[in-house]
C-alpha positions as CSV (number, residue, x, y, z in Angstrom):
1,M,86.7,54.2,102.8
2,D,85.8,53.5,106.4
3,K,88.2,51.5,108.6
4,Y,86.8,48.2,109.9
5,V,87.8,45.0,111.6
6,F,87.3,41.7,109.8
7,M,85.7,39.1,112.2
8,S,86.3,35.4,111.7
9,Y,84.1,32.9,113.7
10,K,82.3,29.6,113.4
11,S,78.8,30.2,112.1
12,E,77.4,28.0,114.9
13,E,78.6,30.7,117.3
14,D,76.7,33.5,115.6
15,E,75.0,34.6,118.8
16,I,78.3,35.4,120.6
17,A,79.8,36.9,117.4
18,R,76.8,39.2,117.1
19,K,77.1,40.3,120.8
20,I,80.8,41.1,120.4
21,K,80.1,42.9,117.1
22,D,77.4,45.0,118.9
23,E,79.9,46.0,121.6
24,F,82.4,47.1,119.1
25,E,79.9,49.1,117.1
26,K,78.6,50.8,120.2
27,R,82.2,52.2,120.4
28,D,82.3,53.2,116.7
29,I,84.4,50.3,115.5
30,K,82.9,48.8,112.4
31,I,82.9,45.0,112.0
32,W,82.8,43.1,108.8
33,R,81.5,39.5,109.1
34,A,80.0,37.0,106.8
35,P,77.3,36.5,105.8
36,E,75.6,39.7,106.8
37,S,78.3,42.0,105.2
38,I,78.2,40.2,101.9
39,L,76.1,42.0,99.3
40,P,73.3,40.2,97.6
41,G,74.5,38.3,94.5
42,K,78.2,38.6,95.3
43,S,80.5,35.7,95.6
44,Y,81.3,34.6,99.2
45,A,85.0,33.9,98.4
46,D,85.5,37.2,96.5
47,S,83.7,39.2,99.2
48,I,85.7,37.6,102.0
49,C,89.0,38.0,100.3
50,D,88.3,41.7,99.5
51,A,87.1,42.3,103.0
52,I,90.3,40.8,104.5
53,S,92.5,42.8,102.1
54,N,90.7,46.1,102.9
55,S,90.4,45.6,106.7
56,S,92.5,47.4,109.2
57,C,93.0,44.2,111.2
58,F,91.7,40.6,111.7
59,L,89.8,39.4,114.8
60,L,89.6,35.7,115.3
61,L,86.9,34.3,117.7
62,L,88.6,31.0,118.5
63,S,86.9,28.1,120.1
64,L,87.0,24.3,120.2
65,K,84.5,24.4,117.4
66,S,86.0,27.2,115.3
67,Q,89.5,25.7,115.2
68,D,88.4,23.1,112.8
69,S,86.2,25.3,110.6
70,K,87.5,25.3,107.0
71,W,86.3,28.9,106.5
72,V,88.0,30.1,109.7
73,I,91.3,28.5,108.6
74,R,91.0,29.9,105.1
75,E,90.2,33.4,106.5
76,L,93.1,33.3,109.0
77,T,95.5,32.0,106.3
78,R,94.5,34.9,104.1
79,A,95.0,37.5,106.9
80,D,98.3,36.0,107.8
81,D,99.5,36.0,104.1
82,E,98.5,39.6,103.9
83,N,100.4,40.5,107.1
84,K,97.3,41.7,108.9
85,D,97.5,42.3,112.6
86,I,95.7,39.3,114.1
87,Y,93.8,39.6,117.4
88,V,92.5,36.4,119.1
89,L,89.7,36.1,121.6
90,F,89.4,32.6,123.1
91,L,85.7,31.9,123.5
92,D,86.3,28.9,125.7
93,D,89.1,27.1,127.5
94,F,90.6,24.4,125.3
95,K,93.9,23.2,123.9
96,I,94.6,24.1,120.2
97,T,94.9,20.9,118.3
98,N,94.8,22.4,114.8
99,N,98.3,23.0,113.5
100,D,97.1,25.6,110.9
101,I,95.7,27.7,113.6
102,S,98.5,27.2,116.0
103,L,101.2,28.1,113.5
104,R,99.5,31.3,112.6
105,I,98.7,32.7,116.0
106,N,101.7,31.5,118.0
107,N,103.3,34.9,118.0
108,N,100.1,36.8,118.7
109,Q,98.9,38.1,122.0
110,T,95.6,36.4,122.9
111,R,92.9,37.1,125.4
112,N,90.5,34.7,127.2
113,Y,87.1,36.2,126.5
114,F,85.5,33.4,128.6
115,E,87.2,34.6,131.8
116,N,86.1,38.2,132.0
117,K,84.0,39.2,128.9
118,D,83.5,42.9,129.8
119,D,87.1,43.7,130.7
120,V,88.6,41.7,127.8
121,L,86.4,43.5,125.3
122,A,87.0,46.9,126.8
123,E,90.8,46.3,126.7
124,L,90.7,45.1,123.1
125,I,88.4,48.0,121.9
126,E,90.7,50.5,123.6
127,T,93.8,48.8,121.9
128,L,92.2,48.9,118.5
129,N,91.0,52.5,118.8
130,N,94.5,53.6,119.9
131,K,96.2,51.8,117.1
132,Y,93.8,52.4,114.2
133,S,91.8,55.5,115.3
134,F,88.5,54.0,114.4
135,S,86.3,56.6,116.1
136,R,87.9,59.4,114.2
137,S,87.9,57.8,110.8
138,N,84.4,56.3,110.9
139,K,82.8,59.5,112.2
140,N,84.9,62.0,110.2
141,I,85.2,64.0,113.3
142,I,88.5,65.5,114.4
143,T,88.8,67.0,117.9
144,D,91.6,67.4,120.3
145,K,90.7,64.3,122.2
146,Y,91.8,62.2,119.2
147,F,95.4,63.6,119.1
148,S,98.2,62.0,121.0
149,F,101.9,61.9,120.9
150,G,104.0,58.8,120.4
151,N,103.5,55.8,118.2
152,R,100.2,54.7,117.0
């Protein structure tokens, strides 16, 4: 099974989520996101729960709008309950007022996507590739450039 990142976002922010997904996939990191990754005829809840369970990690696109989304909170709760690594990109500058969100991300390193989009994405993509070796697993290619010493 290919490795992938589960992306959680507010559906109203689909355009920015799609742009971020495209940047990840240009660098061979697969993104799972609803609704496009849900197969026809399948249950949303079952598909989302299975996708979170089988994902390598969880990417939260957090914004003033998304912090109050029931689906975003459900997805984040599921990822936290399953001890997934959670990565957070702030899409805009705001104070978190939702306690469910705050409690679940307070120990996570976050990045302000709104400040420097290209650099923030490049850093996150590099971090994910180093930790999860997405390029190697998704392409089934093993070359010397994928081997390194130390912790992964």
